[in-house]
C-alpha positions in Angstrom: 0.3 0.2 0.1 3.1 2.4 1.1 0.7 5.7 1.8 -2.0 6.5 4.6 -5.2 7.6 3.3 -8.7 7.6 4.1 -10.9 8.5 0.9 -11.9 6.8 -2.1 -10.3 9.0 -4.6 -11.8 11.1 -7.1 -11.8 9.1 -10.5 -12.5 5.8 -9.3 -16.2 5.8 -10.5 -15.3 6.9 -13.9 -12.4 4.4 -14.1 -14.9 1.6 -13.1 -17.1 2.7 -15.7 -14.9 2.9 -18.5 -13.9 -0.7 -17.7 -17.2 -1.6 -17.6 -18.1 -0.3 -21.3 -14.9 -1.8 -22.4 -14.8 -5.1 -20.8 -18.5 -5.8 -19.7 -17.7 -9.4 -19.6 -15.6 -9.1 -16.9 -18.6 -8.3 -14.8 -20.9 -11.3 -16.1 -23.0 -8.9 -18.2 -23.5 -9.7 -21.9 -23.7 -5.3 -22.1 -25.3 -2.4 -21.8 -29.3 -2.9 -22.5 -29.6 -0.6 -25.4 -26.3 -2.2 -26.9 -27.9 -5.6 -26.6 -31.5 -5.1 -27.6 -30.3 -2.9 -30.9 -28.4 -5.8 -31.6 -31.0 -8.6 -31.4 -34.1 -6.4 -32.3 -35.7 -7.4 -29.0 -35.4 -7.3 -25.3 -36.0 -11.0 -24.7 -32.2 -12.0 -25.6 -31.1 -9.1 -23.1 -32.7 -11.2 -20.3 -31.8 -14.4 -21.4 -28.6 -13.0 -21.7 -28.5 -12.0 -18.1 -29.8 -15.2 -17.0 -27.1 -17.5 -19.1 -24.6 -14.4 -17.3 -25.9 -15.3 -13.8 -25.7 -19.3 -14.5 -21.8 -18.9 -15.8 -20.8 -16.9 -13.3 -22.2 -19.3 -10.6 -20.5 -22.6 -12.3 -17.0 -20.3 -12.6 -17.3 -19.4 -8.9 -18.0 -22.8 -8.3 -14.8 -24.0 -10.0 -12.6 -21.4 -7.8 -14.1 -21.7 -4.4 -11.0 -22.0 -2.7 -10.3 -18.6 -1.5 -6.7 -17.5 -1.2 -5.9 -14.8 1.4 -4.6 -11.6 -0.7 -2.5 -8.7 0.7 -2.8 -6.0 -2.4 0.6 -4.0 -2.7 0.0 -0.7 -4.9 1.5 2.7 -5.2 -1.1 4.5 -3.0 -0.1 8.0 -4.7 -0.6 6.8 -8.2 -2.3 3.6 -8.9 -4.7 3.2 -5.7 -7.4 3.6 -8.6 -6.7 0.4 -9.6 -6.6 -1.1 -6.3 -9.9 0.4 -6.0 -11.3 -1.0 -9.2 -9.9 -4.7 -8.4 -12.0 -4.7 -4.8 -15.1 -3.6 -7.1 -14.6 -6.7 -9.6 -13.9 -8.8 -6.2 -17.1 -7.7 -4.6 -19.4 -7.4 -7.8 -21.3 -10.9 -8.1 -21.0 -11.4 -11.6 -16.8 -11.6 -11.5 -15.2 -14.8 -11.0 -12.3 -13.2 -9.2 -12.8 -13.6 -5.7 -10.4 -14.0 -2.6 -10.0 -12.5 1.0 -8.8 -9.0 1.4 -6.7 -8.5 4.1 -4.7 -5.1 3.0 -5.2 -2.3 5.2 -7.8 0.3 4.0 -5.1 3.0 5.6 -2.6 3.7 8.4 -3.0 6.5 10.5 0.9 7.3 11.0 3.7 8.9 9.5 5.9 6.9 11.6 8.3 4.2 9.4 8.6 1.9 12.2 4.8 1.8 12.9 3.8 1.6 8.8 6.1 -1.3 8.7 4.6 -2.6 11.8 1.1 -2.9 10.4 1.9 -4.0 7.2 3.6 -6.8 8.6 0.9 -7.7 10.6 -1.6 -7.9 7.4 1.4 -9.5 5.3 1.6 -12.4 8.2 -2.2 -13.1 7.7 -2.0 -13.3 3.7 -1.1 -16.5 2.0 0.2 -14.5 -1.5 0.8 -10.8 -2.1 -0.7 -9.2 -5.7 1.6 -6.3 -6.5 -0.1 -4.0 -8.7 2.6 -2.5 -11.1 2.4 1.1 -12.4 4.3 3.2 -14.2 6.2 4.6 -10.9 7.0 1.1 -9.4 10.8 2.0 -8.9 10.7 5.5 -8.3 12.7 6.3 -5.0 10.4 6.9 -2.0 11.5 10.4 -0.3 12.0 8.3 2.8 13.6 5.4 1.3 16.7 5.4 3.9 14.0 5.3 6.4 12.0 2.4 4.9 15.4 0.5 3.9 14.6 0.1 0.5 13.7 2.0 -2.6 9.9 2.4 -2.1 6.9 0.7 0.1 6.2 -1.4 -2.6 9.8 -3.2 -3.1 9.6 -3.0 0.9 6.5 -5.1 0.8 7.5 -7.1 -1.8 10.9 -8.5 0.1 8.8 -8.4 3.6 6.3 -11.1 1.7 9.3 -12.9 0.1 10.7 -12.8 3.6 7.4 -14.3 5.0 7.4 -17.1 2.5 4.4 -15.9 0.6 3.3 -16.4 -2.9 3.5 -13.8 -5.6 1.3 -12.2 -8.1 2.5 -9.8 -10.4 -0.1 -7.5 -12.0 1.0 -5.1 -14.8 -1.1 -2.0 -15.4 0.4 -1.9 -18.7 3.0 -3.8 -20.7 5.5 -0.7 -20.3 5.2 -0.4 -16.6 8.7 -1.1 -15.2 9.2 -4.1 -12.9 9.7 -4.1 -9.4 13.5 -5.3 -9.0 12.8 -7.5 -5.9 9.8 -9.3 -7.8 12.1 -10.2 -10.8 14.0 -12.7 -8.2 11.0 -14.6 -7.3 8.7 -17.3 -8.4 5.8 -14.6 -9.0 2.6 -15.3 -11.5 2.6 -12.8 -13.8 -0.9 -10.8 -15.4 -2.1 -7.9 -17.0 -5.1 -5.7 -15.6 -7.8 -7.6 -16.7 -9.9 -10.4 -15.0 -9.3 -13.6 -17.4 -5.6 -12.9 -16.7 -5.6 -11.9 -13.0 -8.1 -14.6 -12.4 -5.4 -17.4 -13.9 -2.5 -16.0 -12.3 -4.5 -15.8 -8.7 -5.7 -19.4 -9.2 -2.3 -20.6 -10.4 -0.3 -19.1 -7.6 
């Protein structure tokens, strides 16, 4: 996580909406009603589409009923919208992504030692750490000397490795730079799409 914060950032609703418009299948729906009706010429196919999607979602969820417990590592300043989007996908009944999320919502402290202690407790509860990798994953944090490594994401990866946790690396874009500590691990890699993330989570 890396930085404290208590409010959902602006833009997450728009990001969620754009993701739905581009990939409605990730939410278990065939698409907006007006598009489906226009394509089919009848509202009945929309209803059957909903029923089929719901049935399909139940089948997929049944296949992956063994939940993993996951700590999500992300750059709060730059990539928190994607953390909220992942939570929205997990919470949506039509999505096949399902896991126990033990990521802290906020840490009310600027003391590096206390932040480390809080993060360590959550990492220890997890079976896996999922790292959301954005464009600033290798940037140097202003408090890097106190943290003991380049930034909080590096620290969370290193701590997760020390605790023997499985690692899942999710790149927001193909060009996002991989954090150095995750390169020397047996991480499962994914892009930020439901199919890719679901495969990595289940194989981790």
